C-alpha positions as MATLAB code, in Angstrom:
seq = 'XXXXXXXXXXXXXXXXXXXXXXXXXXXXXXXXXXXXXXXXXXXXXXXXXXXXXXXXXXXXXXXXXXXXXXXXXXXXXXXXXXXXXXXXXXXXXXXXXXXXXXXXXXXXXXXXXXXXXXXXXXXXXXXXXXXXXXXXXXXXXXXXXXXXXXXXXXXXXXXXXXXXXXXXXXXXXXXXXXXXXXXXXXXXXXXXXXXXXXXXXXXXXXXXXXXXXXXXXXXXXXXXXXXXXXXXXXXXXXXXXXXXXXXXXXXXXXXXXXXXXXXXXXXXXXXXXXXXXXXXXXXXXXXXXXXXXXXXXXXXXXXXXXXXXXXXXXXXXXXXXXXXXXXXXXXXXXXXXXXXXXXXXXXXXXXXXXXXXXXXXXXXXXXXXXXXXXXXXXXXXXXXXXXXXXXXXXXXXXXXXXXXXXXXXXXXXXXXXXXXXXXXXXXXXXXXXXXXXXXXXXXXXXXXXXXXXXXXXXXXXXXXXXXXXXXXXXXXXXXXXXXXXXXXXXXXXXXXXXXXXXXXXXXXXXXXXXXXXXXXXXXXXXXXXXXXXXXXXXXXXXXXXXXXXXXXXXXXXXXXXXXXXXXXXXXXXXXXXXXXXXXXXXXXXXXXXXXXXXXXXXXXXXXXXXXXXXXXXXXXXXXXXXXXXXXXXXXXXXXXXXXXXXXXXXXXXXXXXXXXXXXXXXXXXXXXXXXXXXXXXXXXXXXXXXXXXXXXXXXXXXXXXXXXXXXXXXXXXXXXXXXX';
ca = [
      69.834 -119.207    6.765;
      73.145 -119.949    5.141;
      73.783 -122.755    2.652;
      77.067 -123.396    4.436;
      76.650 -125.310    7.714;
      78.275 -123.935   10.865;
      81.891 -124.951   11.161;
      81.262 -126.880   14.373;
      79.057 -129.310   12.456;
      82.213 -130.592   10.795;
      84.664 -130.704   13.677;
      85.308 -129.361   17.114;
      88.425 -127.403   16.198;
      89.088 -126.375   12.618;
      92.458 -125.171   11.407;
      91.670 -121.655   10.175;
      93.456 -121.653    6.831;
      95.351 -124.893    6.188;
      94.207 -128.388    5.323;
      95.879 -131.723    4.831;
      95.463 -132.799    1.228;
      93.935 -136.216    1.892;
      91.928 -134.827    4.798;
      89.764 -132.950    2.329;
      87.218 -135.747    2.062;
      83.652 -134.617    2.236;
      80.656 -134.773    4.554;
      78.338 -137.689    3.794;
      75.164 -136.512    5.474;
      73.109 -133.711    3.914;
      72.257 -131.196    6.604;
      68.647 -130.094    6.902;
      69.928 -126.550    6.932;
      70.614 -126.767    3.205;
      66.877 -126.969    2.550;
      66.438 -123.412    3.805;
      68.939 -121.511    1.705;
      67.807 -118.688   -0.507;
      70.583 -118.651   -3.111;
      73.510 -120.751   -4.214;
      75.840 -118.622   -2.162;
      78.296 -118.630    0.679;
      77.219 -115.912    3.136;
      79.575 -112.924    3.114;
      80.184 -112.802    6.848;
      78.095 -115.528    8.457;
      74.613 -115.810    9.875;
      75.430 -113.586   12.822;
      75.223 -110.474   10.600;
      72.573 -111.245    7.982;
      71.932 -107.615    7.037;
      75.591 -106.603    6.725;
      76.461 -104.595    3.650;
      77.771 -107.100    1.083;
      81.095 -106.517   -0.625;
      80.802 -106.565   -4.414;
      77.996 -109.150   -4.825;
      78.842 -109.270   -8.544;
      82.421 -109.390   -9.903;
      81.723 -106.675  -12.482;
      81.416 -104.166   -9.617;
      85.153 -104.591   -9.046;
      86.011 -103.682  -12.644;
      86.519 -100.049  -13.602;
      88.368  -97.728  -15.945;
      89.966  -94.280  -16.058;
      88.319  -91.507  -18.067;
      90.600  -88.989  -19.792;
      88.994  -85.538  -19.915;
      91.553  -84.117  -22.347;
      89.886  -82.483  -25.308;
      86.836  -81.442  -23.300;
      85.167  -84.859  -23.277;
      83.443  -86.699  -20.434;
      82.166  -90.194  -19.776;
      78.785  -89.221  -21.206;
      80.351  -88.861  -24.657;
      80.944  -92.627  -24.834;
      78.565  -95.580  -24.822;
      80.111  -97.110  -21.726;
      77.071  -99.215  -20.798;
      78.270 -101.861  -23.234;
      81.455 -102.331  -21.166;
      79.484 -103.732  -18.172;
      81.927 -102.073  -15.758;
      81.063 -101.215  -12.176;
      82.920  -97.951  -11.495;
      85.132  -95.223  -12.890;
      87.176  -92.159  -12.018;
      88.151  -89.136  -14.084;
      90.819  -87.564  -11.827;
      88.386  -84.841  -10.842;
      85.520  -83.964   -8.524;
      81.914  -83.683   -9.629;
      79.022  -82.014   -7.823;
      76.539  -84.228   -9.668;
      78.541  -87.106  -11.130;
      77.169  -89.165  -13.966;
      76.329  -92.799  -13.219;
      75.838  -94.469  -16.611;
      74.432  -97.986  -16.246;
      74.597  -97.527  -12.460;
      78.384  -97.134  -12.339;
      79.905  -95.788   -9.119;
      82.016  -92.630   -9.357;
      85.141  -92.149   -7.237;
      85.697  -88.491   -6.381;
      89.269  -87.202   -6.422;
      90.620  -84.153   -4.592;
      93.915  -83.056   -6.103;
      96.781  -81.636   -4.067;
      96.368  -78.240   -5.741;
      93.322  -77.779   -3.496;
      93.616  -74.796   -1.136;
      93.466  -76.506    2.247;
      92.926  -73.166    4.031;
      89.523  -72.742    2.346;
      88.059  -76.240    2.320;
      84.621  -75.191    3.553;
      84.320  -72.613    0.788;
      85.715  -74.768   -2.015;
      84.338  -78.253   -1.336;
      81.843  -77.914    1.537;
      78.684  -78.010   -0.577;
      80.271  -80.654   -2.806;
      80.673  -82.963    0.186;
      77.140  -82.177    1.369;
      75.769  -83.148   -2.043;
      77.605  -86.494   -2.081;
      77.163  -88.185    1.313;
      78.916  -91.522    1.660;
      81.072  -90.948   -1.424;
      84.585  -92.311   -1.946;
      87.177  -89.500   -1.899;
      90.665  -90.213   -3.241;
      93.140  -87.662   -1.868;
      95.614  -86.910   -4.611;
      96.884  -88.627   -7.732;
     100.463  -89.888   -7.760;
     101.863  -87.458   -5.174;
     105.131  -89.371   -5.614;
     105.595  -88.213   -9.201;
     106.719  -84.954  -10.755;
     104.207  -83.818  -13.343;
     101.282  -85.172  -11.357;
     100.541  -84.160   -7.755;
     104.262  -83.987   -6.838;
     104.598  -83.620   -3.076;
     107.313  -84.576   -0.659;
     106.249  -87.088    2.011;
     105.948  -84.282    4.583;
     103.829  -82.161    2.250;
     101.512  -85.039    1.423;
     101.090  -86.033    5.082;
      99.986  -82.475    5.890;
      97.664  -82.225    2.884;
      96.122  -85.597    3.678;
      95.537  -84.738    7.332;
      93.757  -81.480    6.583;
      91.474  -82.890    3.897;
      90.758  -86.170    5.703;
      89.811  -84.301    8.881;
      87.543  -81.917    6.998;
      85.761  -84.723    5.145;
      85.110  -86.773    8.273;
      83.822  -83.761   10.200;
      81.599  -82.629    7.338;
      80.295  -86.114    6.465;
      81.119  -88.923    8.902;
      79.943  -91.462    6.303;
      82.496  -90.322    3.725;
      85.021  -92.960    2.639;
      88.528  -91.562    2.311;
      91.331  -93.170    0.316;
      95.068  -92.509    0.296;
      96.180  -91.254   -3.124;
      97.987  -93.842   -5.230;
     101.715  -94.038   -5.795;
     102.828  -94.910   -9.341;
     103.998  -98.434   -8.524;
     104.960 -100.585   -5.550;
     108.731 -100.458   -5.997;
     111.259 -100.215   -3.142;
     111.850  -96.479   -3.507;
     108.122  -95.740   -3.605;
     107.360  -97.944   -0.634;
     110.075  -95.927    1.108;
     108.129  -92.801    0.096;
     105.046  -94.204    1.857;
     107.138  -95.162    4.896;
     108.170  -91.529    5.126;
     104.563  -90.337    4.736;
     103.506  -92.541    7.661;
     106.440  -91.372    9.768;
     105.724  -87.706    9.019;
     102.059  -88.145    9.853;
     102.846  -89.834   13.165;
     105.404  -87.170   14.044;
     103.244  -84.180   13.135;
      99.837  -85.341   14.336;
     100.631  -87.839   17.069;
      98.705  -90.776   15.619;
      98.945  -93.310   12.796;
      97.614  -92.137    9.456;
      93.859  -92.892    9.386;
      92.170  -94.098    6.227;
      89.327  -96.201    4.900;
      90.931  -97.388    1.657;
      94.389  -97.748    0.143;
      94.841  -97.131   -3.572;
      97.740  -98.116   -5.799;
      98.773  -97.605   -9.405;
     100.547 -100.618  -10.822;
     102.504  -99.556  -13.863;
     105.815 -101.224  -14.680;
     108.060  -98.233  -15.329;
     111.736  -97.349  -14.851;
     112.749  -94.792  -12.230;
     116.350  -94.133  -13.272;
     115.868  -93.438  -16.945;
     115.070  -90.664  -19.392;
     111.446  -91.798  -19.359;
     109.169  -93.429  -16.814;
     108.183  -92.637  -13.242;
     111.475  -91.033  -12.081;
     112.530  -90.608   -8.445;
     109.801  -89.385   -6.054;
     109.978  -85.793   -4.773;
     112.177  -85.551   -1.709;
     113.843  -88.930   -2.232;
     116.734  -87.875   -4.421;
     119.160  -89.260   -1.833;
     117.727  -92.724   -2.492;
     117.851  -92.565   -6.292;
     120.030  -95.679   -6.428;
     117.034  -97.704   -5.218;
     115.096  -96.797   -8.363;
     114.307  -99.236  -11.145;
     116.780  -98.806  -14.057;
     115.793  -98.514  -17.711;
     113.798 -101.536  -18.806;
     115.729 -104.083  -20.795;
     114.044 -105.452  -22.752;
     111.075 -103.094  -23.092;
     108.758 -106.098  -22.890;
     109.233 -105.915  -19.101;
     106.688 -103.075  -19.205;
     104.070 -105.791  -19.785;
     105.448 -108.555  -17.570;
     102.388 -110.001  -15.838;
     104.532 -111.826  -13.274;
     106.091 -108.558  -12.100;
     102.615 -106.999  -12.065;
     101.452 -109.729   -9.694;
     104.577 -109.581   -7.539;
     104.161 -105.860   -6.938;
     100.589 -106.281   -5.734;
     101.815 -108.924   -3.313;
     104.621 -106.578   -2.233;
     102.149 -103.798   -1.535;
      99.923 -106.116    0.486;
     103.007 -107.168    2.452;
     103.744 -103.503    3.106;
     100.145 -102.935    4.233;
     100.348 -105.835    6.678;
     103.713 -104.692    8.041;
     102.276 -101.241    8.749;
      99.019 -102.354   10.343;
      96.725 -101.926    7.326;
      95.992 -105.515    6.341;
      92.321 -105.165    7.322;
      91.749 -102.447    4.749;
      90.585 -102.675    1.137;
      93.043 -102.117   -1.700;
      92.000 -100.544   -4.997;
      94.374 -100.684   -7.963;
      92.990  -97.455   -9.346;
      95.116  -97.157  -12.500;
      97.280  -99.513  -14.531;
      97.726 -100.715  -18.084;
     100.094 -100.708  -21.038;
     101.392  -97.256  -21.939;
     104.023  -98.179  -24.519;
     102.867  -98.366  -28.105;
     102.780 -101.003  -30.851;
     105.996  -99.420  -32.123;
     107.598 -100.519  -28.845;
     106.381 -104.095  -29.284;
     102.983 -103.832  -27.600;
     100.591 -104.850  -30.331;
      96.880 -105.286  -29.734;
      97.130 -109.046  -28.951;
      99.897 -108.404  -26.420;
      97.856 -105.719  -24.642;
      94.699 -107.843  -24.747;
      96.390 -110.843  -23.173;
      97.995 -108.701  -20.479;
      94.669 -107.047  -19.659;
      92.660 -110.251  -19.348;
      95.425 -111.968  -17.365;
      95.429 -109.048  -14.932;
      91.644 -109.331  -14.585;
      91.936 -113.028  -13.780;
      94.581 -112.375  -11.156;
      92.853 -109.517   -9.352;
      89.390 -111.075   -9.373;
      90.488 -114.464   -8.107;
      93.733 -114.311   -6.146;
      93.441 -114.741   -2.395;
      96.047 -115.067    0.338;
      95.193 -116.150    3.854;
      98.190 -114.251    5.236;
      97.973 -110.996    3.263;
      94.493 -110.559    1.801;
      91.550 -108.499    3.024;
      89.740 -110.731    5.550;
      86.292 -109.262    4.867;
      86.661 -110.111    1.166;
      87.596 -113.800    1.268;
      91.240 -112.706    1.687;
      91.414 -111.263   -1.827;
      94.486 -109.176   -2.491;
      92.624 -106.576   -4.584;
      89.086 -105.303   -4.082;
      88.649 -103.103   -7.174;
      90.734 -102.113  -10.183;
      90.609  -99.636  -13.066;
      92.164 -100.022  -16.507;
      93.906  -97.088  -18.172;
      92.193  -95.912  -20.139;
      88.692  -95.531  -21.473;
      89.584  -92.962  -24.089;
      93.047  -91.414  -23.921;
      94.541  -90.416  -27.268;
      96.076  -93.381  -29.078;
      99.696  -93.028  -30.095;
     100.230  -91.218  -33.389;
     103.612  -91.700  -35.086;
     102.961  -88.505  -37.022;
     103.035  -86.271  -33.960;
     104.885  -88.682  -31.674;
     102.300  -88.433  -28.916;
      99.658  -90.644  -27.365;
      99.513  -93.861  -25.378;
      98.290  -97.425  -25.667;
      95.443  -99.355  -24.063;
      92.421  -97.160  -24.812;
      89.045  -98.941  -25.015;
      87.370  -96.263  -27.160;
      88.785  -94.014  -29.839;
      89.002  -90.581  -28.250;
      87.671  -88.597  -31.202;
      85.303  -90.923  -33.074;
      83.903  -92.408  -29.827;
      83.974  -95.862  -31.475;
      84.504  -98.949  -29.314;
      87.844 -100.524  -30.230;
      88.783 -104.205  -30.307;
      90.351 -103.926  -26.856;
      87.154 -102.346  -25.573;
      85.162 -105.250  -26.985;
      87.485 -107.637  -25.158;
      86.842 -105.738  -21.929;
      83.094 -105.850  -22.582;
      83.073 -109.570  -23.378;
      85.016 -110.355  -20.225;
      82.878 -108.219  -17.923;
      79.543 -109.310  -19.426;
      80.219 -112.883  -18.314;
      80.725 -111.662  -14.754;
      77.514 -109.742  -14.124;
      75.262 -111.296  -11.486;
      72.185 -109.185  -12.083;
      69.919 -108.436   -9.121;
      68.762 -105.589   -6.915;
      68.143 -105.753   -3.183;
      66.407 -102.599   -2.025;
      66.307 -102.215    1.740;
      64.024  -99.798    3.551;
      66.547  -99.270    6.315;
      64.553  -96.933    8.566;
      61.234  -95.165    8.906;
      61.007  -92.181   11.256;
      58.582  -89.382   12.053;
      59.677  -85.839   12.834;
      58.445  -83.701   15.709;
      55.559  -81.300   15.024;
      56.541  -78.645   12.482;
      56.526  -75.748   14.953;
      59.299  -77.391   16.981;
      57.127  -78.576   19.857;
      58.507  -81.672   21.529;
      54.912  -82.863   22.002;
      52.173  -83.571   21.281;
      51.191  -84.645   17.774;
      47.664  -83.447   17.394;
      44.889  -83.715   14.860;
      45.706  -82.120   11.488;
      49.374  -81.560   12.347;
      51.468  -81.886    9.149;
      53.636  -84.851   10.108;
      56.791  -85.573    8.095;
      57.590  -89.279    7.765;
      61.057  -90.041    6.392;
      62.149  -93.324    4.873;
      65.826  -94.155    4.293;
      66.767  -96.761    1.695;
      69.848  -98.371    0.187;
      70.574 -100.990   -2.461;
      72.386 -104.110   -1.256;
      72.277 -105.616   -4.738;
      74.585 -105.811   -7.738;
      72.911 -103.481  -10.257;
      71.154 -100.138   -9.922;
      67.448  -99.969   -9.149;
      65.855  -97.289  -11.325;
      63.179  -94.716  -10.484;
      62.725  -95.899   -6.926;
      59.597  -94.642   -5.185;
      58.243  -95.084   -1.682;
      54.551  -95.683   -1.046;
      52.906  -94.858    2.267;
      49.906  -96.780    3.532;
      47.466  -96.595    6.399;
      47.358 -100.276    7.256;
      49.206 -103.154    5.576;
      49.574 -102.889    1.775;
      47.765 -105.603   -0.112;
      45.711 -106.462    2.941;
      43.168 -103.679    3.002;
      45.583 -100.828    3.658;
      44.730  -97.390    2.262;
      47.327  -95.804   -0.036;
      48.132  -92.372    1.396;
      50.613  -91.266   -1.242;
      53.803  -91.941   -3.201;
      57.063  -89.997   -3.178;
      60.121  -90.304   -5.461;
      63.307  -91.388   -3.698;
      66.036  -91.857   -6.322;
      66.261  -91.998  -10.119;
      68.990  -94.587   -9.487;
      69.667  -96.462   -6.264;
      73.284  -97.393   -6.911;
      74.634 -100.863   -6.047;
      76.731  -99.607   -3.157;
      75.127  -99.548    0.259;
      77.470  -96.776    1.341;
      74.996  -94.561   -0.485;
      71.640  -93.906    1.180;
      68.580  -92.179   -0.199;
      65.691  -90.593    1.669;
      62.094  -89.765    0.860;
      59.817  -87.466    2.896;
      56.048  -87.801    3.053;
      53.806  -85.262    4.778;
      50.590  -86.586    6.303;
      47.877  -84.901    8.393;
      46.078  -87.229   10.824;
      42.305  -86.722   10.473;
      41.403  -87.619   14.074;
      42.856  -88.744   17.362;
      43.915  -92.345   17.841;
      46.704  -94.780   17.099;
      47.782  -95.118   13.457;
      50.051  -97.764   11.937;
      51.774  -96.333    8.882;
      53.429  -98.710    6.423;
      55.940  -97.860    3.722;
      57.130 -100.022    0.848;
      59.378  -99.614   -2.188;
      58.861  -99.839   -5.920;
      61.205  -99.498   -8.902;
      61.124  -99.683  -12.681;
      63.031 -102.981  -12.659;
      61.176 -105.083  -10.050;
      62.016 -108.286  -11.909;
      65.568 -108.007  -10.557;
      64.568 -107.655   -6.902;
      65.940 -110.558   -4.877;
      64.594 -109.822   -1.407;
      61.073 -108.467   -1.011;
      61.026 -108.989    2.741;
      63.240 -105.971    3.474;
      61.287 -103.639    1.162;
      58.795 -102.694    3.868;
      58.700 -101.058    7.306;
      56.010  -99.771    9.625;
      55.683  -97.467   12.596;
      52.892  -96.413   14.956;
      51.932  -92.826   15.554;
      49.721  -91.833   18.463;
      47.642  -88.715   17.814;
      45.693  -86.991   20.581;
      43.632  -83.873   21.010;
      45.934  -82.510   23.735;
      48.563  -84.750   25.337;
      52.221  -85.633   25.103;
      52.718  -88.707   22.997;
      55.971  -89.935   21.531;
      55.799  -91.771   18.210;
      56.971  -95.345   18.718;
      58.336  -97.256   15.718;
      57.430 -100.928   15.820;
      60.315 -101.841   13.536;
      63.697 -100.296   14.194;
      66.803 -100.250   12.097;
      70.260  -98.728   12.280;
      70.891  -97.412    8.771;
      73.897  -95.185    9.426;
      76.915  -96.850    7.797;
      80.420  -96.869    9.157;
      83.337  -97.024    6.783;
      86.321  -97.934    8.891;
      88.912 -100.124    7.324;
      87.871 -103.202    9.250;
      84.129 -102.875    9.188;
      81.267 -102.381    6.773;
      77.907 -100.594    6.952;
      75.581 -102.503    9.229;
      71.892 -102.656    9.965;
      70.080 -104.383   12.771;
      67.073 -105.456   10.747;
      67.357 -109.040    9.514;
      65.307 -110.238    6.577;
      64.366 -113.441    4.838;
      65.129 -113.414    1.134;
      62.381 -113.838   -1.416;
      64.363 -113.839   -4.665;
      62.748 -113.232   -8.020;
      65.455 -114.285  -10.446;
      67.322 -116.549   -8.049;
      64.766 -119.041   -6.793;
      63.624 -119.327   -3.215;
      64.325 -122.606   -1.464;
      61.951 -123.798    1.216;
      61.505 -127.260    2.792;
      58.308 -127.751    0.808;
      59.287 -126.248   -2.539;
      62.739 -127.707   -3.213;
      63.652 -131.379   -2.760;
      66.886 -132.501   -1.158;
      68.227 -133.406   -4.598;
      67.304 -131.701   -7.870;
      69.373 -132.875  -10.814;
      67.443 -131.187  -13.642;
      65.587 -127.903  -13.941;
      63.829 -126.059  -16.755;
      64.814 -122.406  -17.118;
      63.337 -119.899  -19.535;
      63.142 -116.132  -20.006;
      61.608 -114.903  -16.761;
      61.968 -118.317  -15.094;
      64.971 -119.074  -12.906;
      66.076 -122.459  -11.653;
      68.289 -124.206   -9.154;
      70.086 -127.549   -9.015;
      71.103 -129.449   -5.881;
      73.481 -132.359   -6.068;
      75.422 -134.512   -3.608;
      78.464 -136.412   -4.847;
      79.212 -139.992   -3.886;
      81.457 -138.877   -1.029;
      79.062 -136.238    0.258;
      80.241 -133.028   -1.410;
      77.237 -130.768   -1.875;
      76.789 -128.567   -4.922;
      74.137 -125.888   -5.416;
      73.749 -124.232   -8.831;
      71.554 -121.154   -9.407;
      70.590 -120.089  -12.935;
      69.048 -116.644  -13.399;
      65.922 -115.943  -15.427;
      67.820 -113.812  -17.944;
      70.370 -116.548  -18.663;
      68.648 -118.030  -21.739;
      66.618 -116.832  -24.716;
      64.374 -119.889  -24.812;
      63.368 -122.796  -22.611;
      66.414 -124.883  -21.710;
      66.872 -127.856  -19.409;
      69.945 -127.679  -17.184;
      71.191 -130.965  -15.712;
      73.871 -132.015  -13.238;
      75.317 -135.511  -12.874;
      78.365 -137.342  -11.603;
      81.153 -138.031  -14.078;
      83.165 -141.187  -13.649;
      86.898 -141.637  -14.275;
      87.943 -137.990  -14.578;
      90.888 -137.586  -16.951;
      94.083 -135.618  -16.734;
      94.741 -135.466  -12.982;
      97.656 -137.849  -12.594;
     100.575 -135.410  -12.449;
      99.147 -132.065  -11.521;
      96.231 -132.133   -9.097;
      94.744 -133.787   -6.079;
      91.076 -134.490   -6.664;
      89.162 -133.437   -3.564;
      86.033 -135.377   -4.515;
      84.044 -136.714   -7.445;
      83.655 -134.775  -10.665;
      80.245 -133.376  -11.627;
      79.136 -132.306  -15.090;
      76.608 -129.557  -15.854;
      74.940 -129.712  -19.268;
      72.291 -127.774  -21.189;
      69.666 -129.484  -23.348;
      66.819 -128.585  -25.677;
      64.411 -131.190  -27.016;
      66.534 -133.855  -25.373;
      69.690 -132.941  -27.293;
      72.797 -131.628  -25.541;
      73.796 -128.126  -26.608;
      77.463 -128.121  -27.571;
      79.557 -125.030  -26.761;
      76.515 -123.370  -25.198;
      77.141 -120.226  -23.150;
      74.629 -118.562  -20.835;
      73.740 -114.913  -21.343;
      74.387 -114.322  -17.636;
      76.508 -116.595  -15.460;
      75.285 -119.336  -13.184;
      76.368 -119.341   -9.551;
      77.945 -122.564   -8.270;
      78.430 -123.075   -4.529;
      80.450 -126.096   -3.393;
      80.436 -127.192    0.253;
      83.134 -129.443    1.646;
      84.222 -130.792    5.035;
      87.366 -131.845    6.886;
      87.174 -135.180    8.742;
      89.669 -136.653   11.202;
      93.192 -136.959    9.708;
      94.585 -140.366    8.867;
      98.315 -139.611    8.888;
     100.485 -136.955   10.455;
     102.941 -136.739    7.566;
     100.517 -135.726    4.839;
     101.381 -132.697    2.740;
      99.568 -129.510    3.668;
      98.234 -126.882    1.289;
      96.874 -123.425    1.820;
      93.094 -123.414    1.702;
      93.335 -120.614   -0.852;
      94.623 -123.273   -3.279;
      91.326 -125.175   -3.201;
      89.703 -124.114   -6.452;
      86.932 -125.158   -8.812;
      88.283 -126.172  -12.221;
      86.596 -127.264  -15.434;
      87.819 -129.826  -17.947;
      88.620 -128.445  -21.393;
      88.077 -131.387  -23.731;
      89.757 -129.732  -26.705;
      92.956 -129.011  -24.799;
      92.582 -132.085  -22.585;
      93.410 -130.038  -19.502;
      91.850 -128.811  -16.275;
      91.520 -125.033  -16.429;
      90.298 -122.055  -14.401;
      89.807 -119.382  -17.077;
      86.187 -118.293  -17.270;
      85.547 -119.227  -13.637;
      85.429 -116.230  -11.299;
      85.531 -116.379   -7.524;
      82.643 -114.805   -5.636;
      83.234 -115.982   -2.076;
      85.682 -118.230   -0.285;
      84.347 -118.942    3.207;
      87.053 -120.946    4.966;
      85.150 -121.026    8.254;
      82.136 -122.676    6.638;
      84.093 -124.684    4.067;
      82.246 -123.125    1.162;
      83.487 -121.961   -2.231;
      81.244 -119.894   -4.504;
      82.031 -119.045   -8.125;
      80.297 -117.885  -11.289;
      80.699 -119.347  -14.760;
      78.739 -119.032  -17.998;
      79.794 -122.171  -19.885;
      79.056 -125.872  -19.378;
      81.581 -128.591  -18.675;
      82.749 -131.136  -16.147;
      83.789 -129.442  -12.897;
      85.886 -130.563   -9.944;
      87.234 -129.123   -6.726;
      91.000 -129.526   -7.045;
      94.227 -128.654   -5.288;
      97.487 -128.362   -7.232;
      99.706 -131.220   -6.093;
     102.552 -129.951   -3.869;
     106.079 -130.651   -5.026;
     106.967 -134.195   -4.069;
     103.440 -135.143   -3.083;
     101.774 -138.301   -4.284;
      99.257 -137.296   -6.929;
      95.698 -138.493   -7.128;
      95.605 -141.998   -8.662;
      94.397 -142.003  -12.243;
      94.364 -144.267  -15.238;
      97.774 -145.561  -16.300;
      99.633 -143.183  -18.611;
     102.197 -144.226  -21.191;
     104.636 -141.662  -22.613;
     105.715 -142.273  -26.199;
     107.832 -140.230  -28.583;
     105.855 -138.323  -31.183;
     107.525 -137.277  -34.421;
     106.199 -134.137  -36.073;
     107.228 -133.625  -39.657;
     106.508 -132.867  -43.291;
     106.876 -134.803  -46.522;
     110.535 -133.794  -46.484;
     111.191 -135.402  -43.115;
     110.888 -134.778  -39.383;
     111.127 -131.241  -38.060;
     111.215 -131.927  -34.318;
     110.504 -134.654  -31.827;
     108.408 -134.472  -28.730;
     106.841 -136.545  -26.007;
     103.146 -137.029  -25.384;
];
């Protein structure tokens, strides 16, 4: 069951994406459904598809980086586990890619590939990596990289895409990234689409769009230059940057992502994920890009791409986020050396010494606060093969029967050393252990990847046998959902007759990776979390305003505000080093709202205590999950200002700065159909669901404010005047 009630519980007809500001009052009656939730979470796609493959259940899975292989190094030469990133690419293809700390690897097939010999050159590579992400080319719009005209790239893409899909239907294919979403480069993509349609009689097919988002000139002695084949449109190119600080203009960075999403929608690709697969600051400190400047740009870009949604442009299956994943350039490229006049900026590690740099520590600190740590192993199917000699029937006594189990990980971190146990009869209830087989040293947190284990069993006599299989791993403490770790099937064995094995539990494990759908399975399961506590009608009261958490002991809070807003807070068992009481309570007279925000409902404060004393400036080791549920009642006036639902956001009050802020709060899910917002945060404060006040709107009433002049000065006299 979902913690978010069905939309029809709130109203008969709900506006899909827009609300009236003062209509956002909240439901006063606590629904019984809330007593059955399993986590403080908005469901990814609703109760109708409970076993659907989740998109990025932890924000760190969206965060990646680019590995530079210059100098003969690889990702394994660097201690990247401390970065807490979710994925990487190295502009290459790997038969057996490394997955440090469970990171996903994106394969890349460069345009130098001989498309007349694909079976010989990459056939076994594709076979060895089923379900992988394949990026076709790197900057085909740039000389010095994969440099192709639009017609050449359309042909290359068609040949490789077709081969991949025929060889492995579960492969996920991505269009290679252009350097930046500028007018001349969007024209380049327009021409690619037109060439593809003209040559192959259909729109260009894909599963994923990728984009690089550098801020570079195109009509200058340096930069991205004019794309191959577009010399006639050179006047559309971006001129030399003036000043050079425009290379790190975060506003332009954001605008170009919006522009690319607009282009995707205009060309029929809105319902596809977008990965910003390379970006960063290339210019050096000698050009004005010191470490603090790069750091601030990097973290601001993280905030934008993790949290920004748009109900008109974003990816609908991902809460309308504009960006699904992103990768910083770079992990380890050579830093600029004034001695030799070569190198770039933005590296997280020193290339040669392998030492983590200050910028890398900033990346690590940011990502560590955005790891929601759990596994969710699913035994997706259990099947039995025909007799080994190829007979269609029967299965007879002492036939070596091969039973195959297929698994995947729906969680947020890798499950390690996964094994499958086979039982005659139910495990733990008198069943006999038949044997154990290894399945995967790592079950990666991406359910596009599936793993299989085969077990050979010889039935000792005729009869009907119920074979069970279950899963184990080296990190069972992270397993959220034990109910989907097991399957069973029945095998009829006779002396001489035709009998077809009949599974009692069926599943559909084969994923599909179209742009508007995700891998699906028919088997539904009831969660039994380990770190995130299970809620049942008997175990969790309607309201729980305090909970004790400790190492190995999770907790959950449930709180209803005065106007009926419902808040669920889940704290993981690895969040604290010692026993800590977490409390939630209403906060009266919230400050600082009078000119900027509309307060949707009452403010609630979450605090941490030990021995009865409040812990000041306390930060959890892993973030808590906060789900806020709101409702829309009947409107009172027709002339009220409207706001986009994407503007409804959870803020916290920063007492030192006396301001409501969003930094440190990361969006997990925005479910506009169920009126549910889910975020993660590691620090404690007063929180409120707010909407920025539209221009000209009447702000939320607050305490009277008086503005007085304030004179700032020294012993020698005033230096400037201000207002406060």
